[in-house]
C-alpha positions in Angstrom: -88.8 -82.8 157.4 -85.0 -82.8 156.6 -85.0 -83.5 152.9 -87.0 -80.2 151.8 -84.2 -77.8 153.4 -81.5 -80.3 151.9 -83.0 -80.5 148.4 -83.3 -76.7 148.3 -79.5 -76.0 149.2 -78.8 -78.8 146.4 -80.9 -76.9 143.9 -79.6 -73.6 145.0 -76.1 -74.9 144.4 -76.7 -76.3 141.0 -78.5 -72.9 140.0 -75.4 -71.0 141.0 -72.9 -73.2 139.4 -74.9 -73.0 135.9 -74.6 -69.4 136.2 -70.9 -69.2 137.0 -70.3 -72.1 134.5 -69.4 -69.8 131.7 -66.9 -67.7 133.5 -65.2 -70.8 135.1 -64.8 -72.1 131.5 -63.2 -68.9 130.5 -60.6 -69.3 133.5 -60.0 -72.9 132.5 -59.4 -71.9 128.8 -57.0 -69.1 130.0 -55.0 -71.5 132.2 -54.8 -74.1 129.3 -53.9 -71.4 126.6 -51.0 -70.6 129.2 -49.7 -74.0 128.9 -50.0 -74.5 125.3 -47.2 -73.8 122.6 -49.6 -72.6 120.0 -53.2 -70.7 120.0 -55.8 -72.7 121.7 -59.1 -73.0 120.1 -60.5 -75.6 122.4 -60.4 -76.6 126.2 -57.8 -79.3 125.4 -54.3 -78.4 125.1 -53.0 -79.8 121.9 -49.5 -78.6 122.3 -48.5 -78.6 125.8 -45.5 -76.4 126.8 -44.3 -74.2 129.7 -42.7 -71.6 127.4 -44.6 -68.6 128.4 -44.3 -69.2 132.0 -40.2 -69.9 131.6 -40.4 -66.6 129.5 -42.5 -64.5 132.0 -39.6 -65.3 134.8 -36.8 -65.2 132.6 -36.6 -62.5 130.0 -39.8 -60.4 128.7 -40.4 -59.4 125.0 -38.4 -56.6 124.0 -41.3 -55.2 122.0 -43.6 -54.7 125.0 -41.4 -51.6 126.0 -41.2 -52.7 129.6 -38.1 -53.8 131.8 -36.5 -57.2 130.9 -37.7 -58.8 134.0 -41.1 -59.1 135.7 -39.8 -58.5 139.2 -39.6 -54.7 139.0 -43.1 -54.6 137.5 -44.3 -56.7 140.2 -42.6 -54.2 142.6 -44.3 -51.3 141.3 -47.6 -52.9 141.6 -46.8 -53.8 145.1 -45.9 -50.4 146.0 -49.0 -48.9 144.4 -51.3 -51.3 146.1 -49.7 -51.0 149.5 -49.7 -47.4 149.6 -53.3 -47.1 148.7 -54.1 -49.8 151.3 -51.9 -47.9 153.9 -53.2 -44.5 153.2 -56.7 -45.7 153.1 -56.5 -47.3 156.6 -55.2 -44.3 158.4 -57.6 -41.7 156.5 -60.8 -44.2 157.0 -59.9 -44.9 160.6 -59.7 -41.3 161.5 -62.7 -40.2 159.4 -64.9 -43.0 160.5 -64.2 -42.1 164.2 -64.6 -38.6 163.8 -68.0 -38.8 161.8 -69.4 -41.5 164.4 -68.3 -40.2 167.6 -67.9 -36.3 167.2 -70.6 -33.8 166.9 -70.0 -30.9 164.3 -71.8 -28.5 162.1 -72.3 -30.0 158.6 -72.0 -33.7 159.8 -75.1 -34.6 157.7 -74.1 -32.6 154.9 -70.8 -34.3 154.9 -72.4 -37.8 154.9 -74.6 -36.8 152.0 -71.7 -35.5 149.9 -69.9 -38.6 150.6 -72.6 -40.7 148.9 -72.9 -38.1 146.0 -69.3 -38.3 145.5 -69.4 -42.2 144.9 -72.3 -41.8 142.4 -69.9 -40.2 139.9 -67.3 -42.3 138.0 -63.8 -41.7 138.3 -63.1 -40.9 134.8 -65.2 -37.6 135.2 -62.4 -36.5 137.6 -59.6 -37.6 135.8 -58.6 -34.4 134.0 -59.2 -32.3 137.2 -57.0 -34.8 139.2 -54.6 -34.5 136.7 -54.0 -30.7 136.9 -54.0 -30.9 140.7 -51.3 -33.2 140.5 -49.5 -31.2 138.0 -49.6 -28.2 140.2 -48.5 -30.5 143.1 -45.5 -31.4 140.8 -46.0 -35.0 141.8 -46.7 -36.4 138.2 -44.8 -39.4 137.1 -44.6 -40.8 140.7 -45.9 -43.5 142.7 -47.5 -40.9 145.0 -49.8 -39.3 142.5 -51.1 -42.6 141.6 -51.6 -43.7 145.5 -53.3 -40.4 146.2 -55.8 -40.6 143.5 -56.5 -44.1 143.8 -56.9 -43.9 147.6 -59.3 -40.8 147.0 -61.5 -43.2 145.0 -61.7 -45.7 147.9 -62.0 -43.5 150.8 -66.1 -43.2 150.5 -66.9 -46.8 150.8 -64.1 -47.4 153.4 -65.1 -44.4 155.5 -68.8 -45.7 155.8 -67.7 -49.3 156.8 -65.7 -47.9 159.5 -68.0 -45.6 160.7 -70.6 -48.5 160.9 -68.1 -50.4 163.3 -67.4 -47.3 165.4 -71.5 -46.9 165.7 -71.5 -50.4 167.3 -69.1 -50.0 170.0 -70.9 -48.9 173.2 -69.9 -45.2 174.3 -69.2 -46.6 177.8 -66.1 -47.8 176.8 -65.0 -44.5 175.7 -66.1 -43.0 178.9 -64.1 -45.5 181.1 -61.0 -44.7 179.1 -61.5 -41.0 179.5 -61.9 -41.3 183.4 -58.7 -43.2 183.6 -56.9 -40.4 181.9 -56.6 -41.6 178.1 -55.8 -39.0 175.7 -57.8 -38.7 172.2 -54.7 -40.4 170.6 -54.6 -43.2 172.8 -58.3 -43.7 173.0 -58.3 -43.8 169.4 -55.0 -46.2 168.7 -55.1 -48.4 171.5 -58.8 -49.0 172.4 -61.1 -48.1 169.6 -58.9 -49.2 166.5 -58.3 -53.1 167.8 -62.2 -53.1 168.4 -63.0 -52.5 164.6 -60.2 -54.8 163.1 -62.8 -56.7 161.0 -63.8 -53.6 159.2 -60.1 -52.5 158.9 -59.4 -55.9 157.3 -62.2 -55.5 154.9 -61.1 -51.8 153.9 -57.7 -52.6 153.4 -58.2 -55.8 151.3 -60.7 -53.6 149.0 -58.0 -50.9 148.8 -55.3 -53.2 148.2 -57.3 -54.9 145.3 -58.1 -51.4 144.0 -54.5 -50.3 144.0 -53.5 -53.7 142.5 -56.1 -53.7 139.7 -55.8 -49.8 138.7 -55.0 -49.2 135.1 -56.1 -45.6 134.1 -54.5 -43.6 136.8 -51.1 -45.6 136.3 -51.4 -45.2 132.5 -52.4 -41.3 132.9 -50.0 -40.0 135.6 -47.0 -42.4 135.0 -44.9 -41.5 132.0 -41.8 -43.4 133.0 -42.1 -47.1 131.6 -39.9 -48.4 134.2 -42.6 -47.5 136.9 -45.5 -49.1 135.2 -47.5 -51.8 136.9 -48.9 -55.1 135.8 -52.1 -53.7 134.3 -50.3 -51.4 132.1 -47.8 -54.2 131.2 -50.7 -56.2 130.2 -52.1 -53.7 128.0 -48.9 -53.1 126.5 -48.5 -56.7 125.2 -51.5 -55.9 123.0 -51.0 -52.4 122.1 -47.4 -52.4 121.2 -47.2 -55.5 118.9 -48.5 -56.0 115.6 -48.9 -60.0 116.3 -49.8 -60.7 119.7 -48.7 -63.9 121.7 -51.9 -64.9 122.9 -50.3 -67.8 125.1 -47.9 -65.3 126.6 -50.9 -62.9 127.1 -52.9 -65.6 128.8 -49.8 -66.5 131.1 -49.3 -62.8 132.2 -53.3 -62.3 132.6 -53.4 -65.8 134.9 -50.2 -64.5 136.8 -52.0 -61.1 137.4 -55.2 -62.5 138.6 -53.8 -65.3 141.0 -52.7 -63.1 143.8 -56.0 -61.5 144.3 -57.9 -65.0 144.0 -55.6 -66.4 146.6 -56.0 -63.6 148.8 -59.9 -63.5 148.5 -60.0 -67.3 149.1 -58.1 -66.9 152.3 -59.9 -64.0 153.8 -63.3 -64.4 152.2 -65.1 -65.0 155.6 -63.4 -62.0 157.3 -64.1 -59.8 154.2 -67.8 -60.8 154.2 -67.8 -60.1 157.9 -66.2 -56.9 157.8 -68.5 -55.4 155.0 -71.8 -56.7 156.4 -70.6 -55.4 160.0 -70.1 -52.1 159.0 -73.5 -52.0 157.2 -75.6 -52.9 160.3 -76.4 -49.1 160.9 
């Protein structure tokens, strides 16, 4: 009786492996190409070398138009991704709680509007966002990118956090109010700790969104010293007549590794946070 379920799991695993095999082969080729001294036309490195990795952490190509070291570029990327995450957590925490717990006119309209906003691609709003940031006089700053990117992540984050607040019994709030807790104390010390899985999911998704953002950084940042890894990766292709594909593979792999490692460590918590916020 136990053979059938086990066989189904094995067959399902084999099927999923076959589906992901082309993608896995691309990652393997990317890795091997980064440790080869010449263009790699197969999955077997014929000229093994760490030249590209040494170059990445020593002196960047001058033709890229970027800083000579990779460290400032990493710092810029962390600033943008971290700023998007912090702003998203704060706003989604407040908005999710307000929508879940407070009764106000236009609540259903607000919820419907959030879904409609998510249906439009962000490129449609690019020009309008540019002029808003221009009149605010914050173009060519990290704040411009953080505000624009965070706005794109708020809809999904608010819905996830709202779902978690919906699952918290109202008796907890009533007990806190009887004890004299203010709204700030109730929200910050009692309610927020109860929705930590949702905050983890929202924070990670916002960080990934900020880390991988290209279009906002490329459009709103004019100073090359403030560019991030995504724009640096693009500059390796756009600014050179002959592309060093070994170095390009190294940068691409280095760009992906933090997100892959982060997802591997928090996969269970991230899935729990997303599903937990969608129960309602």
